[in-house]
C-alpha positions, 0 to 999 in steps of 0.5 A, a space after each residue: 853663157 851656157 858654160 857660166 850657167 852649168 858652172 853656177 848649177 854644178 856649184 849650186 848641186 855641190 852646196 846643197 849635196 854639202 848641206 844633205 850630206 851629214 858628213 860634209 855639210 861644212 864645206 863649199 865650193 866657191 866660183 871666183 874670179 881668177 884675177 881676185 882669188 886672193 881676197 876671197 881666199 884670205 876673206 875665207 882664212 879670216 872666217 876660219 875656213 880651210 883652203 881644200 882645193 884651189 882650182 881654176 876659177 873655184 876654190 873648195 874650202 872647209 868650215 868647221 862648225 858653221 853652215 851656209 847663214 852664218 856664211 853670207 857675208 862671204 857670199 855676198 862679197 863683190 868678188 864671188 861670182 853668183 849668176 
């Protein structure tokens, strides 16, 4: 449980840091269950995202010209882990 909270804190920190850095405001780290990662990756690409890193339990994607509010549908998807 503590690991999940720490991971979420790191993900949120990454999202907020990306939002404050002017050059990196279109990059997002998305925590996802490895068994369902294919669905999230496909949805990311469908929304115009470019997958930069495919890690264990997360993906890092770049959404050129989009901000966090335009990606609410992706973040509300049942396969995304938000604790």
